[in-house]
N, C-alpha and C positions, 0 to 999 in steps of 0.2 A: 510493622508495613513490611521491611524486609522479610521475615520470617513468614509471615501471610503470602509473600509473593512468591518464595521458596517454595513452600507448598504449593501454589497455585501450579508453578514452571513443571515441578514432580508431575503434577497429577495432569496436566497437558501432555507431556512428551512420553504418560505410559500408556496413554490411547494408540492405537493401530494405526486410526485413521484421521488426519485432521484438516477439515478445509479452510483457507484463510483470504477473506476479501481483502485486498489491498487498496487503497485510496491515498491521492495525496492534492495539495493545493487548494484546497476546496474555495478558501478565499469567503466566508461566511456563508457558501451557497450548495449543499450538496444535491446532486441531480437525483430525484426522485426515482428514477429509472436504475440507478447507481443501489441508491438505499434498497430499493426492493431486493436486488439481488445480493446485495450484503445479508437479507435477513436470513437466508438460504446456506448460509456459511456458519461456519463453529467458530470462529474469531474473525474482530475487524483490525486492521491496522491501517493508522494515518500518518503519512511520510511529514506532516506539518505544513503551514500556512495554512492551519487552521481557521483562526481568525472568529468564529464565534461557536460559542457553548453548545449554540442551538444543533451546528455539525456534530458533535460527539455524542448527544441526543440522538439524534438522526443514525447513529452505527450502532444498529441495534442487532446482533446475530443472534442465533439461536441458543447461545450460552449468556448473551449478552452483555459477555469480556470483550473488552474493546481497547487499543493501546495508543495511545498518540504521542509524538514526538513534536518538540518544537522548530516551526520555521522561521525564517529571518523575518517575517512581518508578523510574528507572535510574539513580539517585545513589547513591553509596555508602553514605549516611545510611540509606536506604529498602533497599538489595538486602541479600540474608543473605550472611553472610561469605563464603562459596564463591562466589558470584556478584557480589561487591564488583567484581572487573577488570572487569567491562563497564560500569563509570563511565567508565573509563580509556580504555577500547575504541570505545566508541562516540560518534561526531561528532554536534555538534547539526543539520548540515546536510546534505544531500548534493544534487547536480548531475549529473543524466545527461544525458551527451549522445547521444540515440537520431535512428532516421534523421527528417527533418523538426523536428527541436526539443529544446528540454531541459525533463526532466522535474525542477522543486527536488522536494526529501522535507524535511519539518522535523514535529518533533511539533503543534507549533500554541499549547501552552499560553502561549506569552508574548503571543498575540495576541488576549487574553480567557478567561481560565479557565473559564467555567462556558460560554461559546458565541463560540469565537475569531472575530475579523471578517474578514471574505474581504475588504473590502477592504485591509484590512493587509496579510494575506498577497500579494494581487496586487502590492501598493506595493511589499513588500519583494523580491519574484521578480518585478519587469515582464519579466524579461529571456526568463522561461521559456513553454513552452508550457501547462504545466499545472503545478500545485501540488498535491503531498499532504499530507494532514496528520491526525492522528491524534486522541489524548485526548477526545474526547466520546464513543466507542462507538455513533453515531450515523453511520449510511452517507448523506453526501451526495454528490450531482453538479451541481456548479453550472457551467451552459455559458453564463448571461448575459453573459457577456464573456470577454475574453484576458487572462491568462492563466484558462483551466479551473480551480476547484480539486476537489477531489476526495477525500474522507473514504470508507475502504473501511469501515469499523464496526470492531465488535470479533472479531477471529477464535479467538477461543478461548471462555471460558466464564464471565465475568465481564461484569455487564453488555449481554448480546448484543442486548436489545429487539426478541425475537423470531426469535433463531438465529444463529451465526457468520453472520460475513459478509467480504466480499473482493471486490476488484475487478480487472478484466482490461484491461489496456489493449493495443492493439495500435498499432504506431507505422510507420507507412511513408512515405515520402517525399513522397505524394500525401495521404495525411490521416492523423490520428488518431480511434481510438474506443474509447470506454469502456464498459464492462458490471459493473453491480454483479450483484452475487452473493449469493442467501441461502441458507443449507443453514436444513432444518426443526429448531426447538429439541429437545433429549433431554431433558430434564427439564421438568417443570409449569410452572416459576417464570417459564421463557423462551418457552413456548407463544401468548403472544400476539405478533396478528402484525403486525411495522413497517408503517408506510402509505409507506413511501419508496418512491417510482414506480421500478421496476426496469426499466419500456420501454425497445428495442433501438431505435435508429436503424434503417429498412428496408435503408437502403443498408450497415450491416455484414454482413448475408447474402450480397449479392454480389462486394462489394471484397473481405470480411475475412473470411470463414466461422468462426466457433468450432469450435473441436473438444471442447465443453463444454456437456452437456444442457441446460437450461431454467434460467429466471432463479432459483427456488425449485426446491430438491430435496430 
């Protein structure tokens, strides 16, 4: 398995352009609009609190290659009996070699249960170009220093803070670009708009034009 993973990492890193769809905190439900967006990506990443194997089955990027880590709700004690095998299947961390650097993925709850510490995440994954975490259900893009810290928010229907969200990462040898996307809430309790800034760097449009609509759809 390790040898196979190494070959896969090398094959991915050798590509010139890789688009990664990043989700988290689905809690057994993946919003269909997020699933549709993932289908246009090369890879998919889930940052924990999966809570259902059906969610992983719904992550179907173009290559059919996806990665997921365990969240605090993916333990055998908290999962339904028929989903308990996820506790054994999901690792605590994943490191993906992409064009231009490494993407580190973990759930993040061990870095502060209510508000994971970005300094702690950066210290643990100092070799990465970006770190993905979940747990808070709030979308965050912290590019104040390297590695970047990314939280895609919640991609299901539990505490989405304004609507289900995800992140898109375009990785090339020339540079990386990240876009946070929130879909409109479908129930009254989630219609309050989150204030997270979804502004794209202008260079995104010239060097890696996205194939997916506006930031809020």
